[in-house]
C-alpha positions in Angstrom: 182.5 71.7 -32.6 182.2 68.6 -30.9 182.8 68.0 -27.2 184.2 64.6 -25.8 181.4 64.1 -23.4 177.7 65.0 -24.8 174.4 65.2 -23.2 171.8 64.1 -25.6 167.8 65.6 -24.9 166.5 62.6 -22.9 163.3 61.3 -23.9 160.5 62.0 -21.4 157.3 59.9 -21.0 154.5 62.0 -23.2 153.0 65.4 -20.6 148.9 64.7 -21.0 147.8 68.4 -21.0 145.8 69.4 -18.0 142.1 70.6 -17.8 141.1 73.8 -19.8 140.1 75.7 -16.4 143.3 75.1 -14.5 145.5 75.8 -18.0 144.4 79.3 -18.2 145.4 79.6 -14.2 148.4 78.2 -14.9 149.2 80.7 -18.2 148.7 83.6 -16.1 150.4 82.6 -13.0 153.6 82.0 -15.4 153.0 85.1 -16.8 152.9 86.8 -13.7 156.1 85.1 -12.3 158.4 86.0 -15.6 157.1 89.7 -14.7 158.5 89.3 -11.1 161.8 87.3 -12.3 163.9 89.8 -12.6 162.9 92.5 -9.9 160.8 90.4 -6.6 162.3 87.9 -5.0 159.2 88.5 -1.9 156.3 87.9 -5.7 158.5 85.0 -6.9 158.3 83.1 -3.6 154.3 84.2 -3.6 153.8 82.6 -7.3 155.8 79.9 -6.6 153.7 78.9 -3.6 151.1 79.2 -6.1 152.7 77.0 -8.9 152.9 74.2 -6.1 149.0 74.4 -5.3 148.3 74.0 -9.0 151.0 71.1 -9.2 149.5 69.3 -5.9 145.7 69.7 -7.7 147.1 68.0 -11.1 150.0 66.0 -9.1 148.9 62.2 -10.5 149.1 64.0 -14.0 152.4 65.6 -13.7 154.4 62.3 -11.6 153.1 60.4 -14.6 155.4 63.1 -16.7 158.5 61.8 -15.1 160.6 65.4 -14.8 163.1 63.7 -13.1 164.5 61.4 -15.8 166.1 64.5 -17.3 169.7 64.4 -15.9 169.9 68.3 -15.1 166.6 67.8 -12.8 167.4 64.4 -11.4 171.1 66.3 -10.2 169.4 69.5 -9.2 167.5 67.0 -6.9 170.2 65.7 -5.8 171.9 68.8 -5.1 169.2 70.2 -3.2 169.0 66.9 -0.9 173.0 67.0 -0.4 172.4 71.0 1.0 169.4 69.6 3.2 171.5 66.5 4.7 174.7 68.3 5.2 173.4 71.5 6.7 171.0 69.5 9.3 173.7 67.1 9.9 176.3 70.0 10.7 174.3 72.1 13.1 172.6 72.1 16.0 170.1 75.0 15.4 167.3 73.3 13.4 165.9 76.7 13.2 168.8 78.5 11.2 169.4 74.8 9.2 165.3 75.2 8.1 166.5 79.2 6.8 169.6 78.1 4.8 167.8 75.2 3.0 164.8 77.3 2.0 167.1 79.8 0.3 167.9 76.9 -2.2 164.1 76.1 -2.9 164.9 76.6 -6.4 166.6 73.3 -7.0 163.4 71.5 -6.3 161.4 73.7 -7.9 162.8 73.0 -11.2 161.4 69.9 -11.3 157.8 71.0 -10.6 158.3 74.2 -12.9 159.4 71.1 -16.0 155.8 69.2 -15.3 153.8 72.0 -15.1 155.4 73.6 -18.5 154.8 70.4 -20.2 151.7 70.0 -19.2 150.7 73.5 -19.9 149.8 74.8 -23.8 150.1 78.5 -22.4 154.1 78.2 -21.5 155.2 80.5 -23.8 153.1 82.8 -21.5 156.3 82.3 -18.9 158.9 84.2 -21.4 156.6 86.4 -22.7 156.7 87.7 -18.8 160.1 87.1 -18.5 161.1 89.4 -21.3 158.4 91.8 -20.6 159.7 91.8 -16.9 163.1 92.6 -17.9 162.4 95.4 -20.7 160.2 96.9 -17.7 163.1 96.3 -15.2 165.4 98.4 -17.5 162.9 101.1 -18.0 163.4 101.6 -14.3 166.7 102.2 -14.5 166.5 105.0 -16.8 163.4 106.5 -14.9 165.8 105.9 -11.5 167.0 109.8 -11.5 163.5 111.3 -11.5 161.7 108.8 -9.8 163.2 108.4 -6.2 161.0 105.5 -5.1 162.2 103.6 -8.2 165.9 104.5 -7.7 165.8 103.2 -4.3 164.7 100.0 -5.7 167.9 100.4 -8.9 170.4 101.0 -6.2 170.7 97.4 -5.0 170.3 95.5 -7.6 173.1 96.1 -10.1 174.6 91.9 -10.1 170.8 91.1 -10.5 170.5 93.5 -13.3 173.9 93.0 -15.1 172.7 89.0 -15.3 169.2 89.1 -16.0 169.2 92.3 -18.7 172.2 90.8 -20.5 170.6 87.0 -20.7 167.4 88.7 -21.7 169.3 90.3 -24.3 170.8 87.6 -25.8 167.6 85.7 -25.7 166.0 88.6 -27.3 168.6 88.1 -30.3 168.2 84.5 -30.8 164.2 85.4 -31.1 165.5 88.0 -33.5 168.1 85.5 -35.8 165.4 83.6 -37.6 162.4 85.7 -37.3 161.2 87.2 -40.9 160.6 90.4 -39.3 163.5 90.8 -36.7 163.6 94.5 -35.9 161.6 94.4 -32.5 163.6 91.6 -31.4 167.2 93.5 -32.0 166.0 97.1 -30.8 165.0 95.2 -27.4 168.5 93.0 -27.5 170.3 96.8 -27.7 167.7 99.0 -25.2 168.9 96.3 -22.9 172.7 96.3 -23.6 172.9 99.6 -23.7 170.7 99.7 -20.2 173.6 97.8 -18.8 176.5 99.9 -20.1 174.6 103.4 -19.9 172.8 102.9 -16.5 173.9 99.8 -14.5 176.7 100.4 -12.4 177.4 96.6 -11.9 181.0 95.2 -12.8 179.8 91.7 -12.7 176.9 92.4 -15.4 180.0 94.2 -17.5 181.7 90.9 -17.6 178.6 89.0 -17.9 177.7 91.4 -21.0 181.5 90.4 -22.3 181.0 86.9 -22.0 177.6 86.8 -23.6 179.2 89.4 -26.4 181.4 86.3 -27.2 178.6 84.1 -27.3 176.6 85.6 -29.6 179.7 86.1 -31.8 180.8 82.6 -32.1 177.1 81.4 -32.7 176.0 83.8 -35.2 178.8 84.6 -37.3 180.1 82.7 -40.1 183.2 79.9 -39.2 186.1 82.1 -41.0 184.8 85.2 -39.0 184.2 83.2 -35.5 187.9 84.1 -33.8 188.0 87.8 -35.1 184.2 88.3 -33.5 184.8 87.0 -30.0 187.8 89.4 -29.9 186.4 92.4 -31.8 182.8 92.4 -30.2 183.9 91.9 -26.6 186.3 94.3 -26.6 183.9 96.9 -28.6 181.4 96.3 -25.4 184.2 97.0 -22.9 185.4 99.3 -24.6 181.9 101.2 -25.2 181.5 100.9 -21.6 184.5 102.0 -20.2 184.2 105.5 -22.4 180.6 106.2 -21.7 179.3 103.6 -19.5 178.1 104.1 -15.7 180.5 101.1 -14.4 183.7 102.6 -15.5 184.3 104.8 -12.3 183.9 101.1 -10.8 185.8 99.3 -12.7 188.9 101.9 -12.0 188.0 101.6 -8.2 188.3 98.4 -8.4 191.9 98.5 -10.2 192.9 101.6 -7.9 192.1 99.8 -4.8 193.5 96.5 -5.7 197.1 98.8 -6.9 196.6 100.5 -3.2 197.2 99.6 0.3 195.2 102.7 1.1 191.5 101.2 0.4 189.6 102.1 3.0 187.4 99.4 5.2 184.4 100.2 3.1 185.6 99.8 -0.3 183.4 97.3 -1.9 186.8 95.7 -3.8 188.7 95.1 -0.6 185.9 93.7 1.2 185.6 91.0 -1.7 189.2 90.1 -1.7 189.1 90.1 1.6 186.4 87.3 1.9 188.0 85.8 -0.5 191.6 85.1 1.6 189.1 83.8 4.7 187.4 81.9 2.2 190.5 80.2 1.1 191.8 79.9 4.3 188.5 77.9 5.0 188.5 75.5 2.4 192.2 74.5 3.0 191.2 74.0 6.5 187.5 72.3 5.5 188.0 71.0 2.1 186.7 67.5 2.6 183.4 67.5 4.8 182.9 71.5 4.6 182.0 73.4 8.1 178.1 73.5 7.2 176.6 76.3 4.9 174.7 77.6 8.1 178.0 77.7 10.2 179.7 79.7 7.3 179.4 83.3 9.2 180.4 81.8 12.7 183.5 80.2 10.6 184.1 83.4 8.6 184.7 84.9 12.1 187.2 83.0 13.2 188.9 82.4 9.9 189.3 86.2 10.2 190.6 86.4 13.7 193.3 83.8 12.7 194.3 85.7 9.9 194.5 89.0 11.8 196.4 87.4 14.3 199.5 86.2 11.8 199.2 88.7 10.1 199.7 91.8 12.8 199.4 89.6 16.3 196.5 90.7 17.4 192.3 90.8 16.8 191.0 93.7 14.3 187.5 95.2 15.0 184.1 94.3 13.3 184.6 95.0 9.5 182.5 94.0 6.8 184.1 91.0 5.3 184.5 89.8 9.1 180.5 89.4 9.8 179.2 87.6 6.2 177.6 84.8 6.0 179.0 83.5 1.9 182.2 84.8 0.4 180.5 86.1 -2.7 181.8 83.5 -4.8 179.2 80.5 -4.8 181.9 77.6 -5.9 184.2 79.1 -2.7 180.9 79.1 -0.5 179.8 75.1 -1.8 183.3 73.9 -1.3 184.0 75.7 2.1 180.0 75.0 3.2 179.8 71.8 1.5 183.2 70.0 0.8 184.0 68.6 -2.0 180.8 66.8 -2.4 178.6 69.4 -2.4 181.2 71.3 -5.0 180.8 68.6 -7.1 177.1 68.4 -7.0 177.0 72.1 -7.9 179.6 71.7 -10.7 177.6 68.3 -11.9 174.3 70.7 -11.9 176.0 73.8 -13.5 178.1 71.5 -15.9 175.1 69.3 -17.4 173.6 72.0 -19.8 177.3 73.0 -20.9 177.2 69.4 -22.5 173.6 69.3 -23.9 173.9 68.4 -27.7 171.0 68.7 -30.4 171.9 66.5 -33.6 175.9 66.1 -32.7 176.5 69.9 -32.3 176.5 71.8 -28.8 173.0 73.4 -27.9 173.8 76.9 -27.5 170.6 77.6 -26.3 171.7 75.6 -22.9 174.8 76.5 -22.8 174.7 80.5 -23.0 172.7 81.0 -20.5 174.3 78.7 -18.6 177.9 80.1 -19.3 176.5 83.4 -17.7 175.7 81.7 -14.5 178.7 80.1 -14.2 180.9 83.8 -14.7 178.7 85.4 -12.3 179.1 82.6 -9.8 182.9 83.7 -9.3 181.6 87.1 -8.0 178.5 86.4 -6.1 176.5 83.5 -4.6 174.0 83.1 -7.2 172.1 80.5 -6.5 171.3 81.2 -2.7 167.7 82.8 -3.0 169.2 86.1 -5.2 167.2 86.9 -8.3 170.1 85.4 -10.5 169.3 82.0 -9.2 165.5 82.3 -9.8 165.8 83.4 -13.2 168.2 81.4 -14.1 166.0 77.6 -12.7 162.8 79.5 -14.4 164.5 79.8 -17.8 166.7 76.6 -17.6 163.3 74.8 -16.5 161.3 76.9 -19.9 163.9 75.6 -22.2 164.2 71.6 -20.3 160.3 71.7 -21.2 160.1 73.3 -24.3 163.5 74.2 -26.2 163.5 74.9 -30.0 160.2 74.0 -30.6 158.7 76.7 -28.5 161.2 79.8 -29.5 160.1 78.9 -33.0 156.6 79.3 -31.9 157.3 82.9 -30.1 159.0 83.7 -33.5 155.9 82.8 -35.5 153.7 84.4 -33.1 155.2 87.7 -33.6 156.1 87.4 -37.5 
């Protein structure tokens, strides 16, 4: 299958290797970053600071590698620049604007990571850390019923768990597809998939898992079986989740809430629907220039009050959807906050990996994670300093720096 618009792998200047001592330190930091990605935003931010120090120590070498010549990296830097300029220009509170801009620090970090990974001989440490970290995160979900401290952590991260475990399961499948001894890879993929189905109560995770199942069927089955596969495998995953999974009760809850007018103000489905309606009202009035990302909470409050006046003639009390700082939809957030330019840059950044080509054919190793992230952005503002955004950007950096060659190297190491 060929796409009308193709993005070939760019030819970047060769990356000079780091010194031995710095390379060893970087390898350890990369491994730690991978371990922290699925569950610790604070740990990730600390390790990013360490990576910036390493990057400054090797600045001349990394500058010559010119990572910004890759269109995806260039678009990432452009999107961040627009968010920064637009946010400061639309508010009179510099401190609030700075807090918002800091939430998108993974966008410029992408360039730093690509440069460091290209210069390192230990970049596979990052992938191993990421995969082991997600396996550990999955184990935590199984241990949660008997360890209260772990239970508290897992109960607040369903969307992140669904995304990170799902994409990692796909990565394990990709690694095992050409391995001489693929059993370990496939067992890990099955374990992560079953964790999402049986232990994670996130509806977004289920949707992402269904998308990943369709991608797996399309990329791994013979051509004559693909159409049947993308229908049967996702249906099987959804059916198993609804029959056995922890998420089935939440899916049924969503259906009941959408069909009933008696849902409470604390019902998660009703909250999301109300936030969606308010965001659409904001978009209708502000789609050209946007209200500013730092002004979204106040604009949301005013739009909610106006909606109350239209529907009931009076402003209602404070409710969860009247005080939110984002609509839990990255597309609407970028459009309402940054206008058409903000949404256009976000779509370009998100879409470029989908156009990536290798030997004239779609490069699925880029396309599948991008599709999973794009799907998740329908249900959450995933780029806004959340685990999902950190995970995706780090994985994207690793793929841009290494891609197929290092995946083959990882398979050889295990074989």
